[in-house]
N, C-alpha and C positions, 0 to 999 in steps of 0.2 A: 549697833553694828555698823561699821563703815560700808557705805554703798560701793560696789565694785566700779572702778573707773571705766568709762566708755572708751574703747580704743580710738585713737586718733592717728592720722597720717602725720609724718614728721614734716616740719617746715622746710627741712633740707630737701624734701622731694619736689618742692615747688621751684621751678626754674623760670628764667626770663625768656623772652622772644622778641623779635623785631616786628611781629604782626601789628599792624596799624601805624607803623613808623616809616612807611615807604616814602613819605614826602619829607623826611628828615635826613640830613647827612649822617653817614654811619658813625662818624666820630661822636656826634651828639647823642645818637642812639645808645652807643656803648656807655657813655657817661651817665645817661638816665637810668639804664638798666643796672649799672653799678650802684647808683644812688638809691635804687629800690632795695638794695641789699642782696642781690643775686650774685652767685659765683659761677653759674652755668647758664647756658642759653640753648634754645632751639633756634638755629640760624636759618631764617627763611631766605631762600635764594632768589631774591627779587632785585630788579634794577631800581636804584643805582647802587645797591649794596654789594651783592655778589651773585649776579645772574650767570647762567651758563653760556651766554652769547658774548660776554666780555671778560670772562674769568681767565685772564692770562696770568703768568707767574707773578708779574708785578702787582696785579690786583689782589691775588691770593696773599702775597706777602704783606701787602698793605692792610688787609683785613686782619690777618694773623697778628700783626703788630699792634693794631688798635685794641684787639681783644686782650692781648698780653698787658698792654699799658693800663687796662682797666681791671685786671685781675679776673678776667672771664675765660672760662673754658667752654668748648663746644660739646654739648651732649649729642646733638644730631644736626645734620645739614639737610635742609628740606628744600630742594630745588623746586621752583614753581612748575607745576605739571598740569594745571587746569586752565588758567587764563593765558598761559604762554603756549606757543606752538611746539609743545613737546608731547608726543603721544606714541607710546611703545606698542599700541595695538591698532594703529592707523591702517586702514585698508590701502593706503598709498605706500608702496614698498620702500621708496626712497625716503619719504618722510619718516616712516617707522624706523628705518636703519639709522638715520641721522639722530633720531631721538634716543635710540639705544646707545649710540656712540657718545652722546652728550651726557647721559647718565652714567656710563662707564667712567667718563672723565670726572663726573661729580663724586664718584667713589674716591678717586685720587685726590680731589680737593678736600674731601672730608678727612682723609688720612693726613694730609698736610696740615690741616687745622687741628689735628689731635682729637678729632671727634670719635665717638663710639659708634654712631649709627648714621647710615644714609637712609633717608625717608623716601619711600616709593609709593606710588599708586599704580593701578593697572592700565591706565589709559582708557580709550573707548574705541569701539569699532564703528564702521558706518551703520547708521540706523537702517539702511536699505539692504544690508547684507546679513547672512545668518549669524546669530550670536556665537555659535560654536566656533566659527573661524576666529573671531576676535578673542574668545577665551583662550584658544590654543596659541594665538600670537602673543597674548599677554603672558601666559605661563612660560612660554619659551623665552621671552624677553626678560622677565623677572629672574628666571633661572640663570641666564647669562650674566645679568648685571650683578646678581648676588654672588655668583662665582668670582667675578672680578673684584667685588668688594672684599670677599674673603681673602683673596690674594693680596689685597692692600692692607689687610689686618683689621678690617672693620666688619660690623654686622649691618643688617638692613632692618628697617621697619616697614610694615605694609598696612595700609589703611583702606577700608571700604569707603566709597563715596556715595553721595546721594544719586538717585536715578537721573536727575537732571544733569549730573556731571559725568556719568558713565553708564554703559549698558553691560558691564561685566560683573564686577564685585560690588554689590550694594548693601549687603548685610553680613552679619556674623557667620551664618551658615555657609554662605557663598565664599566668604574669606577662608573658612576652614577647608572647604573643597579645593580652593586655589592653592593653599599651602600644601595640601596633600599632592596635588598634581605637580607642583613645582619641585617638591621633594628636597628642599634645601635646609640644612641644619642651622643656617646663619640668619634666618629671618624670624623676627619677633613681630608683635602685633600692636597696633594703635587703636585705642578707643576714643573716638570723637563723639562727645555727648549729643551733639545735634544729629550727626549721622546715625547714631544708635537710636535716637528717638524717632527720627523720620522713618527708619526701617522697621519700627515696632519691636526692636530688640531691647534687652535689659542688661544691667551690669552683671546680673547672675548668668546670663547667657554667655557673656565674654569670659567670665571666670570659669564657667563649666567647660567651655570649648577650648580655652587656650591656657588656663592655669598660669604657670610662671612665664609663659611666652608673652603674656600681656605686660608690656614694658613701658608704655607711654600713653598718657591720657591728655587729650586736648579738651579743656573744660570750658564750654561755652553755653550760654543760655539760648533759648529759642522758643518759637511758637507753633510747632516744635522746631521749624527751620529758622534760619536767619543769622546764625553765628553772632549772637548778641552779647553785650557785656552783662555781667552778673546783675540780675534784678530787672533786666529789660525784657525778659521773656517769662515763661511759666514752667520751665523745667525745674525739677526738684534737685538742684545741684548738691545741696547739703546731704540729701538722702543718698545720692550716688557716692559721695565721698565717704559717708558712713559705711556703706556696703563694701567699699574698697578697703577701708580700715579694718572692718570686722574680718575680712578675708586675708588680712596680712599683706596687702599689696605693697610691693617694695620698689616699683618703678617710679617714673617721674610724672609730674603734672605741669601743664602750663596753660595759658589763656590764648585763644585765637579769635579775638573780636574783630569782625569785619563789618557786620551790619550793612547799611546802605552806602557806606563810604564816609559817613560823617565822623566815625570814630577817629579816622586819620587826621581830622582837623584839630583834634585835641587828645592825642593818645595818652598823654600823661594823666589827665583826669580819668580817662577810660580805664587805664590800668590801675589807678589808685582805687577806683570804685570796686574793681574785681578783687583787689587785695583786701579791701575792707570786708567784702562779702565772704571770702574764704577763711579769714583769720580765726573765727571761732572753731573751725573744724580741723585746725592744725596744732600739733604739739610743738611749742616753741623750744628753742635751746634752753636747757636748764629747768624746764617744766617737768614735774614728776608725773610719770605715766600712771 
C-alpha cells in the first residue's frame, strides 16, 4: 500500500525580502531577489531603499520601476518601526502623532506599490508610565492607521514583538486582545518564529487563536532569540513548517535574518543557506502532492 503523502507548503508561498541587504543599492537587491526565483517580496522600509523620512513621489516611483523591471510585486510594505524613531505608542504626544502620520503615509506608499499589506507593530510606551496608557494609545493608533489603509484599498498585518522591543504586545494572547480592542476587520496576523519562541508560544497557539487571519510568517532561527539564518540556532523550523502545512496554511513565508549584523556583509550566502534549509519542506512546481 502506498504511504500517504506528508502535506507540504507550496514553494509559491515563499517570498523574498530585502532583510540583510540594507548595505546594497536597491537596484542590486531587486536583481538578486529575482535571481533567487522570487516573484513577490516583503519590502522592508529601510534607508537607503524606501524609508519613511525620504519617501517622496520620486523615490516611490523609482522603487516601483525597479520592482517592475525585475518582475517583482510587493506582498507587504514593512516600514522600520523598531530601530527608527517611529513609535505610535510614545508617551511624547508630538512624537506619537508624527509616527501615526508617517504610517498613514506608509499605507499610501503600499497602495502605490500595488502591495496587499502594510506591516505594523504596536510601538512601546515609556517604561516609567502605566502600561495601560500605552496599550490604549497603541490600539487607537492601529485603529486609525488601519482605517486609512482600508481607504487606500489595502489591509494591515500586526506582529507581536519581544519584550526588549515593546512593553505592549509581546505574545499571541496579547495580540488576540489587541485585535479585539482595535476591532478592525482589515488586520491580519504575523507569526515571527523567534518572537513566538521567546514568548513561549507555539504554532498551534497561533493557529488556534487566529485561524485564517494568520497570513504571514517570518521564518528565522534563534537560541531562542537572535533572528538567525537557518541552522545557526536551535529552533525546530522544519517542525514549524510541517505544523503549518498540516493545518493547510495558505499565507506567505519569508526569512528575516539579522543576527549580530554580520549577515549584511554577505546576504547572498545567508539567503542561499536559508533556501537550502527550507527546500525539503516545500512542494515545488510540478511536484505531485
